[in-house]
PDB file of N, CA, C and O in Angstrom:
ATOM      1  N   UNK A   1       0.832  -1.173   0.000  1.00  0.00           N
ATOM      2  CA  UNK A   1       0.000   0.000   0.000  1.00  0.00           C
ATOM      3  C   UNK A   1       0.882   1.244   0.000  1.00  0.00           C
ATOM      4  O   UNK A   1       0.635   2.197  -0.739  1.00  0.00           O
ATOM      5  N   UNK A   2       1.888   1.220   0.820  1.00  0.00           N
ATOM      6  CA  UNK A   2       2.758   2.393   0.915  1.00  0.00           C
ATOM      7  C   UNK A   2       3.421   2.674  -0.444  1.00  0.00           C
ATOM      8  O   UNK A   2       3.452   3.819  -0.895  1.00  0.00           O
ATOM      9  N   UNK A   3       3.940   1.645  -1.082  1.00  0.00           N
ATOM     10  CA  UNK A   3       4.601   1.826  -2.377  1.00  0.00           C
ATOM     11  C   UNK A   3       3.605   2.275  -3.446  1.00  0.00           C
ATOM     12  O   UNK A   3       3.921   3.141  -4.262  1.00  0.00           O
ATOM     13  N   UNK A   4       2.413   1.698  -3.445  1.00  0.00           N
ATOM     14  CA  UNK A   4       1.399   2.089  -4.426  1.00  0.00           C
ATOM     15  C   UNK A   4       1.015   3.550  -4.257  1.00  0.00           C
ATOM     16  O   UNK A   4       0.899   4.284  -5.238  1.00  0.00           O
ATOM     17  N   UNK A   5       0.820   3.969  -3.025  1.00  0.00           N
ATOM     18  CA  UNK A   5       0.449   5.356  -2.775  1.00  0.00           C
ATOM     19  C   UNK A   5       1.588   6.314  -3.095  1.00  0.00           C
ATOM     20  O   UNK A   5       1.361   7.382  -3.663  1.00  0.00           O
ATOM     21  N   UNK A   6       2.808   5.940  -2.735  1.00  0.00           N
ATOM     22  CA  UNK A   6       3.970   6.794  -2.991  1.00  0.00           C
ATOM     23  C   UNK A   6       4.229   6.973  -4.473  1.00  0.00           C
ATOM     24  O   UNK A   6       4.581   8.064  -4.922  1.00  0.00           O
ATOM     25  N   UNK A   7       4.053   5.896  -5.239  1.00  0.00           N
ATOM     26  CA  UNK A   7       4.365   5.924  -6.661  1.00  0.00           C
ATOM     27  C   UNK A   7       3.142   6.093  -7.553  1.00  0.00           C
ATOM     28  O   UNK A   7       3.219   5.904  -8.767  1.00  0.00           O
ATOM     29  N   UNK A   8       2.015   6.449  -6.945  1.00  0.00           N
ATOM     30  CA  UNK A   8       0.773   6.685  -7.687  1.00  0.00           C
ATOM     31  C   UNK A   8       0.426   5.509  -8.598  1.00  0.00           C
ATOM     32  O   UNK A   8       0.181   5.678  -9.792  1.00  0.00           O
ATOM     33  N   UNK A   9       0.412   4.322  -8.010  1.00  0.00           N
ATOM     34  CA  UNK A   9       0.077   3.093  -8.732  1.00  0.00           C
ATOM     35  C   UNK A   9      -1.166   2.471  -8.113  1.00  0.00           C
ATOM     36  O   UNK A   9      -1.334   2.472  -6.893  1.00  0.00           O
ATOM     37  N   UNK A  10      -2.016   1.951  -8.952  1.00  0.00           N
ATOM     38  CA  UNK A  10      -3.232   1.295  -8.470  1.00  0.00           C
ATOM     39  C   UNK A  10      -2.884  -0.079  -7.898  1.00  0.00           C
ATOM     40  O   UNK A  10      -1.936  -0.735  -8.331  1.00  0.00           O
ATOM     41  N   UNK A  11      -3.669  -0.485  -6.927  1.00  0.00           N
ATOM     42  CA  UNK A  11      -3.483  -1.806  -6.320  1.00  0.00           C
ATOM     43  C   UNK A  11      -4.863  -2.362  -5.967  1.00  0.00           C
ATOM     44  O   UNK A  11      -5.772  -1.611  -5.611  1.00  0.00           O
ATOM     45  N   UNK A  12      -5.006  -3.663  -6.068  1.00  0.00           N
ATOM     46  CA  UNK A  12      -6.268  -4.299  -5.680  1.00  0.00           C
ATOM     47  C   UNK A  12      -5.962  -5.703  -5.160  1.00  0.00           C
ATOM     48  O   UNK A  12      -4.857  -6.220  -5.322  1.00  0.00           O
ATOM     49  N   UNK A  13      -6.951  -6.288  -4.546  1.00  0.00           N
ATOM     50  CA  UNK A  13      -6.833  -7.651  -4.037  1.00  0.00           C
ATOM     51  C   UNK A  13      -7.841  -8.506  -4.787  1.00  0.00           C
ATOM     52  O   UNK A  13      -9.021  -8.163  -4.863  1.00  0.00           O
ATOM     53  N   UNK A  14      -7.379  -9.610  -5.336  1.00  0.00           N
ATOM     54  CA  UNK A  14      -8.269 -10.548  -6.027  1.00  0.00           C
ATOM     55  C   UNK A  14      -8.050 -11.933  -5.447  1.00  0.00           C
ATOM     56  O   UNK A  14      -6.950 -12.273  -5.013  1.00  0.00           O
ATOM     57  N   UNK A  15      -9.093 -12.714  -5.443  1.00  0.00           N
ATOM     58  CA  UNK A  15      -9.014 -14.082  -4.940  1.00  0.00           C
ATOM     59  C   UNK A  15      -9.341 -15.048  -6.071  1.00  0.00           C
ATOM     60  O   UNK A  15     -10.291 -14.837  -6.825  1.00  0.00           O
ATOM     61  N   UNK A  16      -8.556 -16.097  -6.183  1.00  0.00           N
ATOM     62  CA  UNK A  16      -8.836 -17.183  -7.119  1.00  0.00           C
ATOM     63  C   UNK A  16      -9.715 -18.188  -6.382  1.00  0.00           C
ATOM     64  O   UNK A  16      -9.255 -18.871  -5.467  1.00  0.00           O
ATOM     65  N   UNK A  17     -10.957 -18.272  -6.776  1.00  0.00           N
ATOM     66  CA  UNK A  17     -11.918 -19.138  -6.091  1.00  0.00           C
ATOM     67  C   UNK A  17     -12.106 -20.484  -6.788  1.00  0.00           C
ATOM     68  O   UNK A  17     -12.964 -21.278  -6.404  1.00  0.00           O
ATOM     69  N   UNK A  18     -11.290 -20.731  -7.822  1.00  0.00           N
ATOM     70  CA  UNK A  18     -11.406 -22.023  -8.500  1.00  0.00           C
ATOM     71  C   UNK A  18     -11.008 -23.128  -7.529  1.00  0.00           C
ATOM     72  O   UNK A  18     -10.040 -22.987  -6.782  1.00  0.00           O
ATOM     73  N   UNK A  19     -11.731 -24.187  -7.542  1.00  0.00           N
ATOM     74  CA  UNK A  19     -11.460 -25.298  -6.647  1.00  0.00           C
ATOM     75  C   UNK A  19     -12.077 -25.131  -5.268  1.00  0.00           C
ATOM     76  O   UNK A  19     -11.940 -26.000  -4.406  1.00  0.00           O
ATOM     77  N   UNK A  20     -12.750 -24.022  -5.069  1.00  0.00           N
ATOM     78  CA  UNK A  20     -13.393 -23.796  -3.778  1.00  0.00           C
ATOM     79  C   UNK A  20     -14.583 -24.734  -3.628  1.00  0.00           C
ATOM     80  O   UNK A  20     -15.340 -24.950  -4.574  1.00  0.00           O
ATOM     81  N   UNK A  21     -14.735 -25.275  -2.457  1.00  0.00           N
ATOM     82  CA  UNK A  21     -15.833 -26.207  -2.200  1.00  0.00           C
ATOM     83  C   UNK A  21     -16.912 -25.540  -1.359  1.00  0.00           C
ATOM     84  O   UNK A  21     -16.636 -24.575  -0.646  1.00  0.00           O
ATOM     85  N   UNK A  22     -18.129 -26.043  -1.436  1.00  0.00           N
ATOM     86  CA  UNK A  22     -19.185 -25.490  -0.578  1.00  0.00           C
ATOM     87  C   UNK A  22     -18.737 -25.525   0.888  1.00  0.00           C
ATOM     88  O   UNK A  22     -18.202 -26.524   1.367  1.00  0.00           O
ATOM     89  N   UNK A  23     -18.964 -24.436   1.566  1.00  0.00           N
ATOM     90  CA  UNK A  23     -18.563 -24.352   2.962  1.00  0.00           C
ATOM     91  C   UNK A  23     -17.262 -23.595   3.164  1.00  0.00           C
ATOM     92  O   UNK A  23     -16.928 -23.231   4.292  1.00  0.00           O
ATOM     93  N   UNK A  24     -16.515 -23.349   2.074  1.00  0.00           N
ATOM     94  CA  UNK A  24     -15.253 -22.618   2.168  1.00  0.00           C
ATOM     95  C   UNK A  24     -15.440 -21.102   2.189  1.00  0.00           C
ATOM     96  O   UNK A  24     -14.471 -20.361   2.352  1.00  0.00           O
ATOM     97  N   UNK A  25     -16.664 -20.642   2.028  1.00  0.00           N
ATOM     98  CA  UNK A  25     -16.921 -19.211   1.909  1.00  0.00           C
ATOM     99  C   UNK A  25     -16.430 -18.424   3.119  1.00  0.00           C
ATOM    100  O   UNK A  25     -15.887 -17.330   2.965  1.00  0.00           O
ATOM    101  N   UNK A  26     -16.610 -18.960   4.305  1.00  0.00           N
ATOM    102  CA  UNK A  26     -16.263 -18.212   5.510  1.00  0.00           C
ATOM    103  C   UNK A  26     -14.764 -17.963   5.614  1.00  0.00           C
ATOM    104  O   UNK A  26     -14.341 -16.939   6.149  1.00  0.00           O
ATOM    105  N   UNK A  27     -13.967 -18.885   5.109  1.00  0.00           N
ATOM    106  CA  UNK A  27     -12.515 -18.704   5.131  1.00  0.00           C
ATOM    107  C   UNK A  27     -12.141 -17.466   4.304  1.00  0.00           C
ATOM    108  O   UNK A  27     -11.318 -16.654   4.729  1.00  0.00           O
ATOM    109  N   UNK A  28     -12.742 -17.334   3.139  1.00  0.00           N
ATOM    110  CA  UNK A  28     -12.476 -16.184   2.265  1.00  0.00           C
ATOM    111  C   UNK A  28     -12.971 -14.894   2.910  1.00  0.00           C
ATOM    112  O   UNK A  28     -12.253 -13.895   2.933  1.00  0.00           O
ATOM    113  N   UNK A  29     -14.178 -14.913   3.427  1.00  0.00           N
ATOM    114  CA  UNK A  29     -14.743 -13.720   4.061  1.00  0.00           C
ATOM    115  C   UNK A  29     -13.921 -13.262   5.257  1.00  0.00           C
ATOM    116  O   UNK A  29     -13.724 -12.063   5.457  1.00  0.00           O
ATOM    117  N   UNK A  30     -13.446 -14.205   6.047  1.00  0.00           N
ATOM    118  CA  UNK A  30     -12.599 -13.866   7.196  1.00  0.00           C
ATOM    119  C   UNK A  30     -11.284 -13.248   6.734  1.00  0.00           C
ATOM    120  O   UNK A  30     -10.798 -12.291   7.337  1.00  0.00           O
ATOM    121  N   UNK A  31     -10.709 -13.796   5.660  1.00  0.00           N
ATOM    122  CA  UNK A  31      -9.452 -13.262   5.149  1.00  0.00           C
ATOM    123  C   UNK A  31      -9.640 -11.855   4.592  1.00  0.00           C
ATOM    124  O   UNK A  31      -8.799 -10.981   4.808  1.00  0.00           O
ATOM    125  N   UNK A  32     -10.723 -11.638   3.887  1.00  0.00           N
ATOM    126  CA  UNK A  32     -11.013 -10.303   3.352  1.00  0.00           C
ATOM    127  C   UNK A  32     -11.096  -9.291   4.490  1.00  0.00           C
ATOM    128  O   UNK A  32     -10.519  -8.207   4.400  1.00  0.00           O
ATOM    129  N   UNK A  33     -11.801  -9.635   5.546  1.00  0.00           N
ATOM    130  CA  UNK A  33     -11.921  -8.733   6.695  1.00  0.00           C
ATOM    131  C   UNK A  33     -10.561  -8.447   7.332  1.00  0.00           C
ATOM    132  O   UNK A  33     -10.265  -7.307   7.691  1.00  0.00           O
ATOM    133  N   UNK A  34      -9.744  -9.480   7.468  1.00  0.00           N
ATOM    134  CA  UNK A  34      -8.429  -9.324   8.094  1.00  0.00           C
ATOM    135  C   UNK A  34      -7.507  -8.442   7.250  1.00  0.00           C
ATOM    136  O   UNK A  34      -6.849  -7.545   7.778  1.00  0.00           O
ATOM    137  N   UNK A  35      -7.461  -8.694   5.949  1.00  0.00           N
ATOM    138  CA  UNK A  35      -6.615  -7.908   5.048  1.00  0.00           C
ATOM    139  C   UNK A  35      -7.086  -6.455   5.010  1.00  0.00           C
ATOM    140  O   UNK A  35      -6.271  -5.533   5.051  1.00  0.00           O
ATOM    141  N   UNK A  36      -8.385  -6.256   4.933  1.00  0.00           N
ATOM    142  CA  UNK A  36      -8.933  -4.892   4.894  1.00  0.00           C
ATOM    143  C   UNK A  36      -8.595  -4.122   6.163  1.00  0.00           C
ATOM    144  O   UNK A  36      -8.247  -2.943   6.100  1.00  0.00           O
ATOM    145  N   UNK A  37      -8.693  -4.775   7.303  1.00  0.00           N
ATOM    146  CA  UNK A  37      -8.378  -4.109   8.567  1.00  0.00           C
ATOM    147  C   UNK A  37      -6.881  -3.854   8.700  1.00  0.00           C
ATOM    148  O   UNK A  37      -6.473  -2.774   9.128  1.00  0.00           O
ATOM    149  N   UNK A  38      -6.071  -4.827   8.343  1.00  0.00           N
ATOM    150  CA  UNK A  38      -4.627  -4.722   8.485  1.00  0.00           C
ATOM    151  C   UNK A  38      -4.041  -3.602   7.623  1.00  0.00           C
ATOM    152  O   UNK A  38      -3.082  -2.941   8.021  1.00  0.00           O
ATOM    153  N   UNK A  39      -4.620  -3.399   6.451  1.00  0.00           N
ATOM    154  CA  UNK A  39      -4.074  -2.412   5.508  1.00  0.00           C
ATOM    155  C   UNK A  39      -4.970  -1.186   5.339  1.00  0.00           C
ATOM    156  O   UNK A  39      -4.730  -0.365   4.453  1.00  0.00           O
ATOM    157  N   UNK A  40      -5.984  -1.055   6.166  1.00  0.00           N
ATOM    158  CA  UNK A  40      -6.901   0.096   6.125  1.00  0.00           C
ATOM    159  C   UNK A  40      -7.446   0.335   4.721  1.00  0.00           C
ATOM    160  O   UNK A  40      -7.457   1.466   4.236  1.00  0.00           O
ATOM    161  N   UNK A  41      -7.894  -0.731   4.074  1.00  0.00           N
ATOM    162  CA  UNK A  41      -8.354  -0.620   2.694  1.00  0.00           C
ATOM    163  C   UNK A  41      -9.610   0.232   2.548  1.00  0.00           C
ATOM    164  O   UNK A  41      -9.846   0.799   1.481  1.00  0.00           O
ATOM    165  N   UNK A  42     -10.398   0.328   3.575  1.00  0.00           N
ATOM    166  CA  UNK A  42     -11.639   1.096   3.479  1.00  0.00           C
ATOM    167  C   UNK A  42     -11.427   2.586   3.712  1.00  0.00           C
ATOM    168  O   UNK A  42     -12.362   3.373   3.566  1.00  0.00           O
ATOM    169  N   UNK A  43     -10.217   2.980   4.072  1.00  0.00           N
ATOM    170  CA  UNK A  43      -9.896   4.376   4.302  1.00  0.00           C
ATOM    171  C   UNK A  43      -9.380   4.979   2.995  1.00  0.00           C
ATOM    172  O   UNK A  43      -8.190   4.896   2.693  1.00  0.00           O
ATOM    173  N   UNK A  44     -10.275   5.577   2.232  1.00  0.00           N
ATOM    174  CA  UNK A  44      -9.903   6.090   0.908  1.00  0.00           C
ATOM    175  C   UNK A  44      -8.942   7.272   0.978  1.00  0.00           C
ATOM    176  O   UNK A  44      -8.169   7.488   0.044  1.00  0.00           O
ATOM    177  N   UNK A  45      -8.973   8.029   2.049  1.00  0.00           N
ATOM    178  CA  UNK A  45      -8.030   9.147   2.180  1.00  0.00           C
ATOM    179  C   UNK A  45      -6.619   8.641   2.449  1.00  0.00           C
ATOM    180  O   UNK A  45      -5.648   9.192   1.932  1.00  0.00           O
ATOM    181  N   UNK A  46      -6.508   7.599   3.253  1.00  0.00           N
ATOM    182  CA  UNK A  46      -5.206   7.022   3.582  1.00  0.00           C
ATOM    183  C   UNK A  46      -4.643   6.206   2.418  1.00  0.00           C
ATOM    184  O   UNK A  46      -3.434   6.196   2.187  1.00  0.00           O
ATOM    185  N   UNK A  47      -5.521   5.528   1.694  1.00  0.00           N
ATOM    186  CA  UNK A  47      -5.101   4.647   0.595  1.00  0.00           C
ATOM    187  C   UNK A  47      -5.861   4.968  -0.695  1.00  0.00           C
ATOM    188  O   UNK A  47      -6.709   4.183  -1.118  1.00  0.00           O
ATOM    189  N   UNK A  48      -5.571   6.103  -1.321  1.00  0.00           N
ATOM    190  CA  UNK A  48      -6.292   6.475  -2.544  1.00  0.00           C
ATOM    191  C   UNK A  48      -5.961   5.587  -3.741  1.00  0.00           C
ATOM    192  O   UNK A  48      -6.678   5.616  -4.741  1.00  0.00           O
ATOM    193  N   UNK A  49      -4.895   4.805  -3.658  1.00  0.00           N
ATOM    194  CA  UNK A  49      -4.490   3.957  -4.775  1.00  0.00           C
ATOM    195  C   UNK A  49      -5.247   2.636  -4.834  1.00  0.00           C
ATOM    196  O   UNK A  49      -5.182   1.928  -5.839  1.00  0.00           O
ATOM    197  N   UNK A  50      -5.963   2.301  -3.764  1.00  0.00           N
ATOM    198  CA  UNK A  50      -6.680   1.025  -3.746  1.00  0.00           C
ATOM    199  C   UNK A  50      -7.899   1.101  -4.658  1.00  0.00           C
ATOM    200  O   UNK A  50      -8.678   2.051  -4.582  1.00  0.00           O
ATOM    201  N   UNK A  51      -8.063   0.102  -5.516  1.00  0.00           N
ATOM    202  CA  UNK A  51      -9.182   0.068  -6.460  1.00  0.00           C
ATOM    203  C   UNK A  51     -10.408  -0.574  -5.810  1.00  0.00           C
ATOM    204  O   UNK A  51     -10.306  -1.565  -5.087  1.00  0.00           O
ATOM    205  N   UNK A  52     -11.552   0.012  -6.085  1.00  0.00           N
ATOM    206  CA  UNK A  52     -12.831  -0.495  -5.567  1.00  0.00           C
ATOM    207  C   UNK A  52     -13.706  -0.891  -6.747  1.00  0.00           C
ATOM    208  O   UNK A  52     -13.796  -0.162  -7.735  1.00  0.00           O
ATOM    209  N   UNK A  53     -14.344  -2.038  -6.641  1.00  0.00           N
ATOM    210  CA  UNK A  53     -15.269  -2.493  -7.682  1.00  0.00           C
ATOM    211  C   UNK A  53     -16.474  -1.549  -7.711  1.00  0.00           C
ATOM    212  O   UNK A  53     -17.037  -1.228  -6.665  1.00  0.00           O
ATOM    213  N   UNK A  54     -16.857  -1.118  -8.875  1.00  0.00           N
ATOM    214  CA  UNK A  54     -17.988  -0.197  -9.062  1.00  0.00           C
ATOM    215  C   UNK A  54     -17.826   1.070  -8.229  1.00  0.00           C
ATOM    216  O   UNK A  54     -18.768   1.507  -7.568  1.00  0.00           O
ATOM    217  N   UNK A  55     -16.669   1.639  -8.260  1.00  0.00           N
ATOM    218  CA  UNK A  55     -16.473   2.926  -7.574  1.00  0.00           C
ATOM    219  C   UNK A  55     -15.438   2.862  -6.534  1.00  0.00           C
ATOM    220  O   UNK A  55     -15.163   3.863  -5.873  1.00  0.00           O
TER     221      UNK A  55
END
């Protein structure tokens, strides 16, 4: 995040869900929450380089 913001580069997080089995959804959702909190992804002022789907 720091490098993306410093160098005016876009960054995003994508997950490869191929091979995911029913019941694995919570693992992904928990990881999304952890990554978002750890890197303050929802703070657009702090991380303007982070890309958001549909805005």
